[in-house]
VEXDREN-2710 file (C-alpha; in Angstrom, 1 decimal):
% VEXDREN-2710
k/r/px/py/pz
1/MET/-99.5/111.7/20.2
2/VAL/-97.5/114.8/21.2
3/ARG/-97.6/117.5/18.5
4/PHE/-94.3/118.6/16.9
5/PRO/-93.8/122.3/17.6
6/GLU/-94.0/124.8/14.7
7/ILE/-90.6/125.3/13.1
8/ASN/-89.3/128.9/12.8
9/SER/-89.2/129.7/9.1
10/ASP/-86.4/132.2/9.7
11/TYR/-84.3/129.3/11.0
12/ILE/-84.8/127.4/7.7
13/LYS/-83.6/130.5/5.7
14/GLN/-80.3/130.5/7.7
15/HIS/-79.4/127.1/6.2
16/ASP/-78.5/126.0/2.7
17/TYR/-79.4/122.4/3.7
18/PHE/-82.4/121.7/6.0
19/MET/-83.8/118.2/6.2
20/LEU/-87.0/117.6/8.2
21/PHE/-88.5/114.1/8.2
22/GLU/-91.8/114.3/10.2
23/THR/-94.2/111.7/11.3
24/LYS/-97.8/113.1/11.4
25/LEU/-99.6/109.7/11.7
26/CYS/-98.1/107.7/14.5
27/ASP/-98.2/103.9/14.7
28/SER/-96.0/101.3/16.3
29/SER/-93.1/101.9/13.9
30/ASN/-93.5/105.6/13.3
31/PHE/-93.4/108.0/16.2
32/MET/-90.2/109.9/15.8
33/SER/-89.5/113.0/13.7
34/TYR/-85.9/114.0/12.7
35/LEU/-84.1/117.2/11.7
36/PHE/-80.7/117.5/10.0
37/VAL/-78.8/120.8/9.5
38/ASN/-75.2/122.0/8.8
39/PRO/-73.8/119.1/6.7
40/VAL/-70.1/118.3/6.7
41/LYS/-70.1/116.9/3.1
42/ILE/-72.4/116.7/0.1
43/ILE/-72.7/113.5/-2.0
44/LYS/-74.0/114.1/-5.5
45/ALA/-74.2/112.1/-8.7
46/ASP/-75.1/114.4/-11.7
47/ASP/-74.6/111.7/-14.3
48/PHE/-74.1/107.9/-14.7
49/LYS/-70.3/108.4/-14.4
50/ASP/-70.7/109.7/-10.8
51/VAL/-72.9/107.0/-9.4
52/LYS/-70.3/104.4/-8.3
53/ARG/-68.3/107.1/-6.6
54/ALA/-71.4/108.4/-4.8
55/PHE/-72.3/104.9/-3.5
56/ARG/-68.7/104.4/-2.3
57/ASP/-69.1/107.6/-0.3
58/ILE/-72.5/106.5/1.0
59/GLU/-71.0/103.3/2.3
60/LYS/-68.0/105.1/3.8
61/TYR/-69.9/107.9/5.5
62/SER/-72.9/105.8/6.7
63/LYS/-70.6/104.0/9.2
64/LYS/-70.1/107.1/11.4
65/PHE/-72.4/109.8/10.1
66/TYR/-76.0/110.4/9.1
67/LEU/-77.0/110.9/5.4
68/ALA/-80.2/112.5/4.2
69/GLY/-81.6/113.4/0.8
70/TYR/-83.0/111.7/-2.3
71/PHE/-82.4/109.2/-5.1
72/ALA/-84.1/110.4/-8.3
73/TYR/-86.3/107.9/-10.2
74/GLU/-83.9/108.1/-13.2
75/LEU/-81.2/106.5/-11.1
76/GLY/-83.0/103.3/-12.1
77/TYR/-81.8/103.7/-15.6
78/TYR/-78.2/103.5/-14.4
79/PHE/-78.7/100.0/-13.0
80/GLU/-79.9/98.8/-16.4
81/ARG/-77.4/100.8/-18.5
82/GLU/-77.4/98.3/-21.3
83/ILE/-81.1/99.0/-21.9
84/PHE/-81.2/102.7/-21.0
85/GLU/-78.0/103.9/-22.5
86/GLY/-77.9/107.7/-22.7
87/LYS/-81.3/108.0/-21.0
88/ASN/-80.1/110.1/-18.1
89/HIS/-82.4/113.1/-18.7
90/SER/-83.2/114.0/-15.1
91/LYS/-83.3/117.8/-14.6
92/ILE/-81.7/117.3/-11.2
93/PRO/-78.9/115.2/-9.8
94/LEU/-79.5/111.4/-9.8
95/ILE/-78.3/111.3/-6.1
96/HIS/-78.3/114.2/-3.8
97/LEU/-77.4/113.5/-0.1
98/ALA/-76.0/115.6/2.6
99/VAL/-73.8/114.1/5.3
100/PHE/-74.4/115.2/9.0
101/ASP/-72.5/114.5/12.2
102/LYS/-75.6/115.1/14.3
103/ARG/-79.3/114.2/14.2
104/PHE/-82.0/116.1/16.1
105/TYR/-85.1/114.1/17.2
106/PHE/-88.6/114.6/18.6
107/ASN/-90.5/111.7/20.2
108/HIS/-94.2/112.0/19.6
109/ARG/-95.1/109.5/22.3
110/THR/-93.2/111.3/25.1
111/GLY/-92.5/114.8/23.8
112/LYS/-88.8/114.2/24.5
113/THR/-86.4/116.1/22.2
114/ASN/-82.7/117.0/21.9
115/MET/-83.6/120.2/19.9
116/ASN/-82.3/122.5/22.6
117/ASN/-81.7/125.5/20.2
118/PRO/-84.4/128.1/20.9
119/ASP/-84.1/129.4/17.3
120/VAL/-85.4/126.2/15.9
121/PHE/-89.0/126.7/17.0
122/ALA/-91.3/129.6/16.2
123/SER/-92.1/131.9/19.1
124/ALA/-94.8/133.6/17.1
125/THR/-96.7/132.7/13.9
126/THR/-95.1/134.4/11.0
127/LYS/-97.3/136.3/8.6
128/GLU/-95.4/135.0/5.6
129/GLY/-97.6/133.1/3.1
130/PHE/-97.4/131.5/-0.3
131/SER/-99.1/131.6/-3.6
132/ILE/-99.8/128.9/-6.2
133/ARG/-100.8/130.1/-9.6
134/ASN/-101.4/128.7/-13.1
135/LEU/-101.7/125.1/-11.9
136/GLU/-101.9/123.0/-15.0
137/LEU/-101.6/119.3/-15.8
138/ASP/-99.0/118.7/-18.5
139/ILE/-101.1/116.3/-20.4
140/THR/-104.6/116.8/-22.0
141/ALA/-107.4/114.4/-21.6
142/GLU/-107.0/113.3/-25.2
143/GLU/-103.2/112.7/-24.8
144/TYR/-103.9/110.8/-21.6
145/LYS/-106.4/108.6/-23.4
146/ASP/-104.0/108.0/-26.3
147/ARG/-101.3/106.8/-23.9
148/VAL/-103.7/104.5/-22.0
149/LEU/-104.7/102.9/-25.3
150/LYS/-101.0/102.4/-26.2
151/ILE/-100.4/100.8/-22.8
152/LYS/-103.3/98.4/-23.3
153/GLU/-101.9/97.4/-26.6
154/TYR/-98.6/96.6/-24.9
155/ILE/-100.5/94.5/-22.4
156/ARG/-102.4/92.8/-25.1
157/LYS/-99.1/91.8/-26.8
158/GLY/-97.7/90.5/-23.5
159/ASP/-95.0/93.1/-23.0
160/THR/-96.3/94.1/-19.6
161/TYR/-99.1/93.3/-17.1
162/GLN/-99.4/96.8/-15.5
163/VAL/-97.9/100.2/-16.2
164/ASN/-97.9/102.9/-13.5
165/PHE/-98.3/105.9/-15.9
166/THR/-97.7/109.4/-14.5
167/ALA/-98.1/113.0/-15.5
168/LYS/-97.2/116.3/-13.8
169/TYR/-99.0/119.3/-12.4
170/ASN/-96.9/122.4/-13.1
171/PHE/-97.4/125.8/-11.4
172/ASP/-95.9/129.2/-10.5
173/PHE/-94.9/129.5/-6.9
174/SER/-94.0/132.4/-4.7
175/GLY/-93.7/132.9/-1.0
176/SER/-92.7/130.4/1.7
177/ALA/-92.2/126.8/0.8
178/PHE/-92.3/126.1/4.5
179/LYS/-95.8/127.6/4.8
180/LEU/-97.0/125.5/1.9
181/TYR/-95.6/122.4/3.7
182/SER/-97.4/123.4/6.9
183/ALA/-100.7/124.0/5.1
184/LEU/-100.4/120.6/3.4
185/ASN/-99.4/118.9/6.6
186/LYS/-102.5/120.2/8.3
187/ARG/-104.6/118.7/5.5
188/GLN/-102.9/115.4/5.0
189/HIS/-101.5/113.5/8.0
190/VAL/-99.1/110.7/6.9
191/GLN/-96.2/108.7/8.4
192/TYR/-93.5/109.9/6.0
193/SER/-93.8/113.6/5.4
194/ALA/-90.7/115.6/4.7
195/LEU/-89.5/119.1/4.0
196/CYS/-86.0/119.2/2.4
197/LYS/-84.1/122.4/1.4
198/LEU/-81.2/121.7/-0.9
199/LYS/-79.6/125.1/-1.6
200/GLY/-82.4/127.1/-3.3
201/ASN/-84.6/124.2/-4.1
202/TYR/-87.2/122.5/-1.9
203/ILE/-88.8/119.1/-1.8
204/ILE/-92.2/118.8/0.0
205/SER/-93.4/115.3/0.5
206/LEU/-96.6/114.1/2.0
207/SER/-96.1/110.4/1.1
208/PRO/-98.0/107.7/2.9
209/GLU/-95.8/104.9/1.3
210/LEU/-92.7/103.3/2.7
211/PHE/-90.1/102.4/0.1
212/LEU/-87.7/100.7/2.5
213/ARG/-86.9/100.5/6.2
214/ARG/-83.6/98.9/7.3
215/LYS/-82.6/97.8/10.8
216/GLY/-79.3/96.0/10.7
217/LEU/-80.0/93.0/8.5
218/LYS/-83.8/93.3/8.6
219/ILE/-85.4/95.1/5.7
220/TYR/-89.0/95.6/4.7
221/SER/-91.1/97.6/2.2
222/GLN/-94.8/98.5/2.1
223/PRO/-96.0/98.8/-1.5
224/MET/-99.2/100.7/-1.9
225/LYS/-101.6/99.9/-4.7
226/GLY/-105.3/100.3/-4.7
227/THR/-107.1/103.7/-4.2
228/MET/-110.7/104.7/-3.4
229/ALA/-112.3/108.0/-2.4
230/ARG/-113.5/108.3/1.2
231/GLY/-117.2/108.4/2.0
232/LYS/-118.9/111.5/3.3
233/ASN/-119.3/110.1/6.8
234/ALA/-118.3/107.2/9.0
235/LYS/-120.9/104.9/7.6
236/GLU/-120.0/105.6/4.0
237/ASP/-116.3/105.2/4.9
238/ARG/-117.0/101.7/6.2
239/GLU/-118.8/100.9/3.0
240/SER/-115.9/102.3/0.9
241/ILE/-113.4/100.3/2.9
242/ASN/-115.3/97.1/2.2
243/ARG/-115.6/97.9/-1.5
244/LEU/-111.9/98.5/-1.7
245/LYS/-111.1/95.3/0.3
246/GLU/-113.4/93.2/-2.0
247/SER/-112.3/94.9/-5.3
248/ILE/-110.9/92.2/-7.5
249/LYS/-109.1/94.8/-9.7
250/ASN/-107.4/96.5/-6.7
251/ARG/-106.5/93.2/-5.0
252/SER/-105.0/91.8/-8.2
253/GLU/-103.0/95.0/-8.8
254/ASN/-101.7/94.9/-5.2
255/LEU/-100.9/91.2/-5.5
256/MET/-98.9/91.8/-8.7
257/ILE/-96.8/94.5/-6.9
258/ILE/-96.3/92.2/-3.9
259/ASP/-94.9/89.5/-6.1
260/LEU/-92.6/92.1/-7.8
261/VAL/-91.3/93.4/-4.4
262/ARG/-90.8/89.9/-3.1
263/ASN/-88.7/89.1/-6.2
264/ASP/-86.6/92.3/-5.7
265/LEU/-86.0/91.8/-2.0
266/GLY/-85.2/88.1/-2.7
267/LYS/-82.1/89.2/-4.7
268/VAL/-80.5/90.7/-1.6
269/SER/-82.1/88.6/1.1
270/GLU/-81.3/85.2/2.6
271/ILE/-83.0/82.2/1.0
272/ASP/-86.6/81.8/2.3
273/SER/-86.5/84.9/4.5
274/VAL/-88.8/87.0/2.3
275/LYS/-92.3/87.0/3.7
276/VAL/-95.5/88.9/3.3
277/SER/-97.3/90.3/6.3
278/GLU/-100.4/92.5/6.6
279/PRO/-101.6/91.9/3.0
280/PHE/-104.3/94.1/1.6
281/LYS/-104.5/96.4/4.6
282/ILE/-106.7/99.4/4.1
283/ARG/-105.2/102.7/5.4
284/LYS/-107.4/105.8/5.9
285/TYR/-106.1/109.2/5.0
286/GLU/-107.9/112.6/5.0
287/THR/-108.7/112.5/1.3
288/LEU/-108.6/108.9/0.3
289/LEU/-108.3/105.2/1.2
290/GLN/-105.2/103.2/0.2
291/MET/-104.5/99.4/0.1
292/THR/-101.1/98.5/1.5
293/SER/-99.2/95.3/2.0
294/GLN/-95.8/94.6/3.8
295/VAL/-93.0/92.5/2.5
296/ASN/-90.1/91.6/4.9
297/GLY/-86.7/90.1/4.3
298/LYS/-83.4/89.4/6.0
299/LEU/-80.4/90.8/4.2
300/ARG/-77.4/88.7/3.4
301/LYS/-74.3/89.7/5.3
302/ASN/-72.1/92.3/3.8
303/THR/-74.9/93.7/1.6
304/THR/-74.1/97.2/0.6
305/TYR/-76.5/100.1/-0.1
306/PHE/-75.4/99.8/-3.8
307/ASP/-76.6/96.2/-3.7
308/ILE/-79.9/97.2/-2.2
309/PHE/-80.7/100.0/-4.6
310/LYS/-79.4/98.1/-7.6
311/ASN/-81.9/95.3/-6.9
312/ILE/-85.0/97.0/-5.5
313/PHE/-84.9/100.6/-7.0
314/PRO/-87.2/102.1/-8.2
315/GLY/-90.2/100.8/-6.2
316/GLY/-92.5/98.3/-8.0
317/SER/-95.7/100.2/-7.1
318/VAL/-94.5/103.2/-9.3
319/THR/-93.3/101.2/-12.2
320/GLY/-95.3/98.1/-12.9
321/ALA/-94.6/94.5/-13.9
322/PRO/-92.4/93.2/-15.3
323/LYS/-90.3/96.1/-14.0
324/ILE/-87.6/96.6/-16.7
325/ARG/-89.8/96.3/-19.7
326/THR/-92.4/98.4/-18.0
327/MET/-89.8/101.1/-17.3
328/GLN/-89.0/101.2/-21.0
329/ILE/-92.7/101.8/-21.8
330/ILE/-92.8/104.5/-19.1
331/GLU/-89.7/106.2/-20.6
332/GLU/-91.3/106.1/-24.1
333/LEU/-94.8/107.4/-23.1
334/GLU/-94.3/109.9/-20.3
335/LEU/-93.8/113.5/-21.3
336/SER/-91.2/114.5/-18.7
337/SER/-88.6/113.1/-16.3
338/ARG/-89.9/112.1/-12.8
339/GLY/-87.0/113.4/-10.8
340/VAL/-87.5/113.0/-7.0
341/TYR/-91.1/111.9/-7.7
342/CYS/-91.2/108.1/-7.5
343/GLY/-87.6/107.8/-6.4
344/ALA/-86.6/107.6/-2.8
345/LEU/-86.5/110.3/-0.1
346/GLY/-85.2/109.8/3.4
347/PHE/-82.1/109.2/5.6
348/ILE/-79.5/106.6/6.5
349/SER/-78.3/106.3/10.1
350/ARG/-75.3/104.8/11.8
351/GLY/-75.6/101.2/12.6
352/LYS/-77.0/100.2/9.2
353/GLU/-80.4/101.8/9.7
354/ALA/-82.4/103.6/7.0
355/VAL/-85.9/104.9/6.2
356/PHE/-86.9/106.1/2.8
357/ASN/-90.4/107.0/1.6
358/LEU/-91.5/106.4/-1.9
359/PRO/-92.1/110.1/-2.8
360/ILE/-95.6/110.2/-4.2
361/ARG/-97.8/113.2/-3.1
362/THR/-94.5/115.0/-3.5
363/ILE/-93.8/118.6/-4.7
364/SER/-90.5/119.9/-6.1
365/ILE/-89.9/123.7/-6.1
366/LEU/-87.1/124.9/-8.2
367/GLY/-86.9/128.7/-8.0
368/ASN/-90.3/130.1/-8.7
369/ARG/-91.6/127.0/-10.5
370/GLY/-93.2/124.0/-8.8
371/GLU/-94.2/120.5/-10.0
372/MET/-96.1/117.5/-8.6
373/GLY/-96.4/114.1/-10.2
374/ILE/-99.6/112.0/-10.2
375/GLY/-100.2/108.5/-11.5
376/SER/-102.1/105.3/-11.5
377/GLY/-101.6/101.7/-12.4
378/ILE/-103.0/100.9/-15.9
379/VAL/-104.1/97.3/-16.5
380/TYR/-105.9/95.8/-19.5
381/ASP/-109.4/96.4/-18.1
382/SER/-108.7/100.0/-16.8
383/SER/-111.1/102.7/-17.7
384/PHE/-109.5/105.8/-19.1
385/ASP/-112.0/108.0/-17.2
386/ASP/-111.6/106.1/-14.0
387/GLU/-107.8/106.3/-14.1
388/LEU/-107.7/110.1/-14.8
389/ARG/-110.3/110.6/-12.0
390/GLU/-108.0/108.6/-9.6
391/CYS/-105.0/110.7/-10.6
392/LYS/-107.0/113.9/-9.8
393/LEU/-108.2/112.3/-6.5
394/LYS/-104.6/111.7/-5.5
395/ALA/-103.7/115.3/-6.4
396/GLY/-106.6/116.6/-4.2
397/PHE/-104.3/117.3/-1.3
398/LEU/-102.7/120.1/-3.3
399/THR/-105.4/121.2/-5.7
400/GLY/-108.0/121.4/-2.9
401/ILE/-105.9/123.2/-0.3
402/CYS/-108.3/124.8/2.2
403/ASN/-107.8/126.7/5.4
404/ASP/-107.3/124.8/8.6
405/PHE/-110.8/124.1/10.1
406/GLY/-112.4/123.1/13.4
407/LEU/-115.5/121.2/14.4
408/ILE/-118.4/123.1/15.8
409/GLU/-121.4/122.2/18.0
410/THR/-124.0/124.8/19.1
411/ILE/-125.8/123.7/22.2
412/PHE/-128.9/125.0/23.9
413/TRP/-129.0/125.4/27.7
414/ASP/-132.3/125.9/29.5
415/ASN/-131.7/124.7/33.1
416/GLY/-129.5/122.0/31.6
417/PHE/-127.8/121.2/28.3
418/LYS/-130.4/120.0/25.7
419/PHE/-129.5/117.1/23.4
420/LEU/-125.9/117.1/24.8
421/LYS/-125.5/113.3/24.1
422/GLU/-126.5/113.8/20.5
423/HIS/-124.2/116.8/20.0
424/LEU/-121.1/115.1/21.4
425/LYS/-121.8/111.9/19.5
426/ARG/-121.9/113.9/16.3
427/MET/-118.7/115.8/17.2
428/LYS/-117.0/112.5/18.1
429/ALA/-118.0/110.9/14.8
430/SER/-116.7/113.9/12.7
431/ALA/-113.5/113.9/14.8
432/GLY/-113.0/110.3/13.9
433/TYR/-113.7/111.0/10.2
434/PHE/-111.2/113.9/10.0
435/GLY/-108.6/112.5/12.3
436/PHE/-109.1/115.0/15.2
437/SER/-108.3/114.2/18.8
438/CYS/-111.5/114.3/20.8
439/ASN/-111.6/113.7/24.6
440/LEU/-115.3/113.6/25.6
441/ALA/-114.6/113.4/29.3
442/GLY/-112.6/116.6/29.0
443/ILE/-115.4/118.3/27.1
444/HIS/-117.9/117.3/29.7
445/GLY/-115.6/118.8/32.4
446/GLU/-115.3/122.1/30.4
447/LEU/-119.1/122.3/30.1
448/GLU/-119.6/121.6/33.8
449/LYS/-117.3/124.5/34.7
450/LEU/-119.1/126.7/32.1
451/GLU/-122.5/125.8/33.5
452/ARG/-121.6/127.4/36.9
453/LYS/-121.8/130.8/35.2
454/PHE/-125.4/130.4/34.0
455/ILE/-128.4/131.8/35.8
456/GLN/-131.4/129.6/36.4
457/GLY/-134.5/130.7/34.4
458/LYS/-132.4/132.2/31.5
459/GLN/-131.5/130.5/28.2
460/TYR/-128.1/130.3/26.7
461/LYS/-126.5/129.3/23.4
462/ILE/-123.0/127.6/23.7
463/ARG/-120.6/127.3/20.8
464/LEU/-118.0/124.5/21.2
465/LEU/-115.0/124.6/18.8
466/LEU/-112.7/121.6/18.6
467/ASN/-109.4/121.9/16.7
468/LYS/-107.4/119.0/15.3
469/SER/-105.1/118.6/18.3
470/GLY/-108.2/118.2/20.6
471/ARG/-108.2/121.7/22.2
472/ILE/-111.7/123.0/22.9
473/ASN/-112.7/126.7/22.8
474/LYS/-116.1/127.7/24.1
475/GLU/-118.3/130.8/23.8
476/PHE/-121.8/131.4/25.1
477/SER/-124.4/134.1/24.9
478/GLU/-127.9/134.6/26.4
479/ILE/-130.8/133.9/24.1
480/ARG/-133.6/136.5/23.9
481/ILE/-136.6/135.4/22.0
482/ILE/-138.1/138.1/19.7
483/GLU/-141.5/137.3/18.5
484/SER/-141.9/138.3/14.8
485/VAL/-142.7/136.9/11.4
486/LYS/-139.7/134.9/10.2
487/HIS/-139.0/135.3/6.4
488/LEU/-137.0/132.8/4.4
489/ALA/-134.9/133.6/1.3
490/ILE/-133.5/131.3/-1.4
491/SER/-129.8/131.6/-2.3
492/LYS/-128.8/132.0/-5.9
493/GLN/-125.7/130.0/-5.1
494/LYS/-125.9/126.2/-5.6
495/ILE/-124.0/123.7/-3.5
496/ASP/-122.2/120.6/-4.6
497/PRO/-123.6/117.5/-2.8
498/GLU/-120.2/115.8/-3.2
499/ASN/-118.6/118.4/-0.9
500/VAL/-117.8/116.3/2.2
501/PHE/-117.9/119.4/4.5
502/LEU/-121.7/119.7/4.0
503/TYR/-122.1/116.5/6.0
504/HIS/-120.1/117.7/9.0
505/LYS/-120.5/120.8/11.2
506/THR/-117.2/122.7/10.7
507/THR/-115.8/126.2/10.4
508/ASN/-115.2/125.5/6.7
509/ARG/-118.5/127.1/5.6
510/ILE/-117.5/130.3/3.8
511/LEU/-120.5/130.2/1.4
512/TYR/-123.0/129.6/4.1
513/ASP/-121.6/132.4/6.4
514/ARG/-121.4/134.9/3.5
515/GLU/-125.0/134.3/2.3
516/TYR/-126.4/134.2/5.8
517/SER/-124.8/137.6/6.6
518/TYR/-126.0/139.1/3.4
519/TYR/-129.7/138.0/3.8
520/LYS/-129.7/138.7/7.6
521/MET/-128.7/142.3/6.8
522/LEU/-131.8/142.4/4.5
523/GLY/-134.0/141.2/7.3
524/TYR/-134.4/137.5/6.6
525/PHE/-134.3/134.8/9.3
526/ASP/-132.4/132.3/7.2
527/VAL/-131.5/131.5/3.6
528/ILE/-131.8/128.0/2.0
529/PHE/-129.7/126.4/-0.7
530/LEU/-130.3/124.2/-3.7
531/ASN/-127.8/121.7/-4.9
532/THR/-126.5/121.3/-8.5
533/ARG/-129.3/118.9/-9.1
534/ASN/-131.8/121.7/-8.1
535/GLU/-132.8/119.7/-5.0
536/ILE/-133.6/121.6/-1.8
537/THR/-131.0/121.0/0.8
538/GLU/-131.0/123.2/4.0
539/GLY/-130.7/126.6/5.4
540/ALA/-127.5/128.3/6.5
541/ILE/-128.4/127.7/10.2
542/SER/-131.4/125.3/10.0
543/ASN/-132.8/122.2/8.5
544/ILE/-136.0/122.7/6.4
545/ILE/-139.4/121.0/6.8
546/ILE/-142.5/121.3/4.7
547/GLU/-146.1/120.3/5.4
548/LYS/-147.9/118.7/2.5
549/ASN/-151.2/116.7/2.5
550/GLY/-151.1/116.5/6.3
551/ARG/-147.5/115.1/6.4
552/LEU/-144.2/116.7/7.3
553/TYR/-141.2/116.1/4.9
554/THR/-137.5/117.0/5.1
555/PRO/-134.8/116.5/2.4
556/PRO/-132.5/113.4/2.7
557/LEU/-128.9/113.7/3.6
558/SER/-127.9/112.6/0.1
559/SER/-129.1/116.0/-1.2
560/GLY/-126.1/117.5/0.6
561/LEU/-126.9/118.7/4.1
562/LEU/-126.0/118.3/7.8
563/ALA/-127.7/115.7/9.9
564/GLY/-129.2/118.3/12.3
565/ILE/-129.8/117.3/15.9
566/TYR/-133.4/118.5/16.1
567/ARG/-134.1/117.0/12.6
568/GLY/-132.8/113.7/13.9
569/TYR/-135.0/114.0/16.9
570/LEU/-138.1/114.4/14.7
571/LEU/-137.1/111.6/12.4
572/LYS/-136.5/109.2/15.3
573/ARG/-140.1/109.9/16.6
574/HIS/-141.5/109.5/13.0
575/LYS/-142.9/113.0/13.1
576/VAL/-141.2/113.8/9.7
577/LYS/-140.3/111.7/6.7
578/GLU/-137.4/112.1/4.3
579/LYS/-138.2/113.1/0.7
580/VAL/-136.2/114.6/-2.2
581/MET/-137.7/118.0/-2.8
582/PHE/-137.6/120.7/-5.4
583/LEU/-138.7/124.3/-5.5
584/PRO/-142.3/123.5/-6.6
585/ASP/-142.6/121.3/-3.4
586/LEU/-141.6/124.4/-1.4
587/PHE/-143.8/126.8/-3.2
588/ASN/-146.9/124.5/-3.0
589/ALA/-146.4/123.5/0.6
590/LYS/-149.2/124.3/3.0
591/ARG/-146.6/125.4/5.6
592/VAL/-142.8/125.7/5.8
593/PHE/-140.7/125.2/8.9
594/LEU/-137.1/125.6/9.9
595/CYS/-135.6/123.7/12.8
596/ASN/-132.4/123.4/14.8
597/SER/-131.4/122.3/18.3
598/VAL/-131.4/125.8/19.7
599/ARG/-134.6/127.3/18.3
600/GLY/-136.6/124.0/18.0
601/ILE/-139.1/124.1/15.1
602/ILE/-140.3/127.5/13.8
603/GLU/-142.8/128.3/11.0
604/VAL/-141.4/130.7/8.4
605/LYS/-142.8/132.7/5.4
606/LEU/-141.2/132.0/2.1
607/GLU/-140.2/135.0/-0.1
608/ILE/-141.2/134.2/-3.7
END
């Protein structure tokens, strides 16, 4: 995949309307990114009375122009006006599309683009940043529980089978919306990301879900229902994928939405043309796993965009089943309007082509206030705690924003690279987990060139740094062994064993670096950490081993630590054994050792 160049944020400021639809996770259907600027007309529907006119304009202009923008969730009330009379309470227009006479593209397979304006791309990284403050969920745990119980009562009475209940995170925002989009895009790679500027307001979407794709008379949707947290490593990922695949609850929810979408598409498609392909497919993203299915149809001739949206909007995965009665329950129980969230965001092209995501993982910024919706499908056997936990898991891409990070391997050279196979295997595994490009042949080539600089008889430490695009940086320094007593300190800071970064060697290690620098300044060789369960984990730069009753023990990975290369070497040869350890084990040990692949195993003295 060819990386899309960084957009110049000053270029965005020059335009009232700026629409970027970017593919960050390429597959056979998604390998193009598109940019629209300088509209020739704006199509808006602020109220029910404007909707028909807006769709007439959509049909008219889509024959010769490109249209880009959104349809708000509350537009769905218009299509059922008899039931939702007077329910148009969206804070934003129901339809907001811009009409363009030109479309810029970027092909991620070839790198080909027609963006020949040098002002579009950044020549240097801007120092502009952003700030998110006072991030709060607009519903308390008690209020959430109360509404889940009400939904279960509706299910018990037969009004609905499933309700996709949502809430909102609200926050104060300042700075660059583009920089927020860039930060989120580095953290969450999806097929249907978007940054849309509509006058002074912004929409930032990191949606993995396709609402509709149209190619002439062909139409398909990919409803997404079923979520599970990722494991901490590749093995746990495989186990989580299998659990999600075999989950009766998630499969039944997904199947329910498949049937709903099939029914919706059937209203505008030729008889017997609606088919399901790729059912219950598990897709892997940076923060979670999702279950997706695809529903295909062939549109009847002369089907208009009004016909399509009237019959399939809003998406079934964000309402529930049956759709209309469930939308009534949603309107009754949710605290605020959804707006762009759970509507449709995308573009229409000439030749009856269109792509719209279903805007989940989507942020709206209006002035200095931002909001992001989260939700989950409530069924009769849903657990209140599990559903709220799922909502927070989905929000993790915003609430857990962290700096861009790289993968590290520190390799020892002594007339040859030691444990090179093991180091590169670990880097390759972490690259696969985090979605990094990793060319092992290229890394071997870089190391061979580096090795020519080394002097036989000397020892070197090499630091490899791999970034997400696959670029390798390398540094090296000569090792000089200083014989002295090595003292070990215990950090007062405790680590969370659920932190996935503990299990991979990355640059995202602020706590370890800070504590190591502090204790090194005080004369210590290393500092070890306890987890929140008070178990011993590891040192900042070493794994720990104790000797007790003639045996050597080291903490298991489940305590929250890196699978060190030298630690693995000792385990494989049955020289050490894993054991959960606490401070008394450390204090009562006959001897204490630290090990890593550069220093080997070293005895240390514990400071009590």
